[in-house]
C-alpha positions as CSV (number, residue, x, y, z in Angstrom):
1,X,0.0,0.0,0.0
2,X,2.8,2.5,0.8
3,X,4.7,1.7,-2.4
4,X,1.4,2.1,-4.3
5,X,0.9,5.5,-2.7
6,X,4.4,6.5,-3.6
7,X,3.8,5.5,-7.3
8,X,0.6,7.5,-7.2
9,X,2.4,10.6,-5.9
10,X,5.0,10.1,-8.7
11,X,2.2,10.0,-11.3
12,X,2.7,6.3,-12.0
13,X,-1.0,5.5,-11.7
14,X,-0.9,2.3,-13.7
15,X,1.9,0.9,-11.5
16,X,0.0,1.9,-8.3
17,X,-3.3,0.2,-9.2
18,X,-2.3,-3.5,-9.0
19,X,-0.4,-2.9,-5.7
20,X,-3.5,-1.3,-4.2
21,X,-5.6,-4.1,-5.5
22,X,-3.3,-6.7,-3.9
23,X,-3.1,-4.7,-0.6
24,X,-6.9,-4.7,-0.5
25,X,-7.2,-8.4,-1.2
26,X,-4.6,-9.2,1.5
27,X,-6.1,-6.8,4.1
28,X,-9.6,-8.1,3.6
29,X,-8.4,-11.7,4.0
30,X,-6.3,-11.0,7.1
31,X,-8.2,-8.2,8.8
32,X,-11.8,-8.6,7.7
33,X,-13.8,-6.4,5.4
34,X,-14.7,-3.7,7.9
35,X,-11.2,-3.0,9.4
36,X,-10.0,0.6,9.2
37,X,-7.0,-0.4,7.2
38,X,-9.3,-2.0,4.7
39,X,-11.3,1.1,4.4
40,X,-8.2,3.2,3.9
41,X,-7.1,0.9,1.1
42,X,-10.6,1.0,-0.5
43,X,-10.1,4.8,-0.6
44,X,-6.6,4.6,-1.9
45,X,-7.6,2.2,-4.7
46,X,-10.5,4.4,-5.6
47,X,-8.3,7.4,-5.9
48,X,-5.9,5.4,-8.1
49,X,-8.8,4.5,-10.4
50,X,-9.9,8.2,-10.4
51,X,-6.4,9.3,-11.4
52,X,-6.8,7.2,-14.5
53,X,-10.3,8.3,-15.2
54,X,-11.8,4.9,-14.2
55,X,-14.7,6.5,-12.4
56,X,-17.0,3.4,-12.7
57,X,-14.4,1.3,-10.8
58,X,-13.8,4.0,-8.2
59,X,-17.4,4.6,-7.3
60,X,-18.4,1.4,-5.6
61,X,-15.2,1.4,-3.6
62,X,-15.9,4.9,-2.2
63,X,-19.5,4.0,-1.5
64,X,-18.4,0.9,0.4
65,X,-15.8,2.9,2.4
66,X,-18.4,5.5,3.2
67,X,-20.9,2.9,4.4
68,X,-18.4,1.2,6.6
69,X,-17.1,4.5,8.1
70,X,-20.7,5.6,8.9
71,X,-21.5,2.3,10.5
72,X,-18.3,2.2,12.6
73,X,-17.7,5.9,13.4
74,X,-21.1,7.5,13.2
75,X,-22.6,9.9,10.6
76,X,-20.7,12.9,11.9
77,X,-17.1,11.7,12.3
78,X,-14.4,13.7,10.5
79,X,-13.2,10.5,8.6
80,X,-16.8,10.3,7.2
81,X,-16.3,13.8,6.0
82,X,-13.0,12.8,4.3
83,X,-14.8,10.0,2.5
84,X,-17.6,12.3,1.5
85,X,-15.0,14.6,0.0
86,X,-13.4,11.8,-1.9
87,X,-16.8,10.9,-3.3
88,X,-17.5,14.5,-4.2
89,X,-14.2,14.7,-6.1
90,X,-15.3,11.6,-8.0
91,X,-18.6,13.3,-8.8
92,X,-16.8,16.3,-10.1
93,X,-14.7,14.0,-12.4
94,X,-18.0,12.5,-13.6
95,X,-19.4,15.9,-14.3
96,X,-22.1,15.4,-11.7
97,X,-21.7,18.9,-10.2
98,X,-24.9,19.1,-8.3
99,X,-24.2,15.8,-6.5
100,X,-20.6,16.9,-5.8
101,X,-21.9,20.1,-4.3
102,X,-24.2,18.3,-1.9
103,X,-21.4,16.0,-0.8
104,X,-19.0,18.9,-0.2
105,X,-21.7,20.7,1.8
106,X,-22.3,17.6,3.9
107,X,-18.6,17.2,4.5
108,X,-18.3,20.9,5.4
109,X,-21.1,20.7,7.9
110,X,-19.4,17.7,9.7
111,X,-16.0,19.3,9.7
112,X,-17.2,22.7,11.1
113,X,-19.2,20.9,13.8
114,X,-16.4,18.5,14.7
115,X,-13.3,20.5,14.0
116,X,-14.3,24.1,14.3
117,X,-14.5,26.9,11.7
118,X,-10.8,27.6,11.5
119,X,-9.5,24.0,11.0
120,X,-7.5,23.5,7.8
121,X,-9.9,20.7,6.6
122,X,-12.7,23.2,6.8
123,X,-10.7,25.6,4.6
124,X,-9.9,22.8,2.1
125,X,-13.6,21.9,1.9
126,X,-14.5,25.6,1.3
127,X,-11.9,25.8,-1.4
128,X,-13.3,22.6,-3.0
129,X,-16.7,24.2,-3.0
130,X,-15.4,27.5,-4.4
131,X,-13.6,25.7,-7.2
132,X,-16.8,23.7,-8.0
133,X,-18.9,26.9,-8.1
134,X,-16.3,28.7,-10.2
135,X,-16.2,25.8,-12.7
136,X,-19.9,26.2,-13.1
137,X,-19.7,30.0,-13.6
138,X,-21.3,30.7,-10.2
139,X,-18.8,33.4,-9.4
140,X,-20.8,35.2,-6.8
141,X,-21.4,31.9,-4.8
142,X,-17.7,31.0,-5.1
């Protein structure tokens, strides 16, 4: 998983993908399907797919990760907000801007409530929303 993440950072997306897939298979086998490391690997593999434009492959992984995180951590946990953000990023890549906006807003609500208005993750989410609005020509909202 770490080597795959390194490859992703280096832009070697095709090399990262099989390593993430193997890490997911091994972690599920050894740790069970709901272990936090499995969820992290689901997210990493989904991002690797997204980096290559494989949105259909990424979507079920992020939805599974979100479901597990909500079940284990509760609806308003910061890690749930992180997965919502990943799913929103996927929706942007798919051109589903309305759905992306709703997910960013949900993540923002959680982050403000759990982390406070001045937390860096809140700022990142606000930036994501502003970029989304700007890409839609909603300059006043951005």
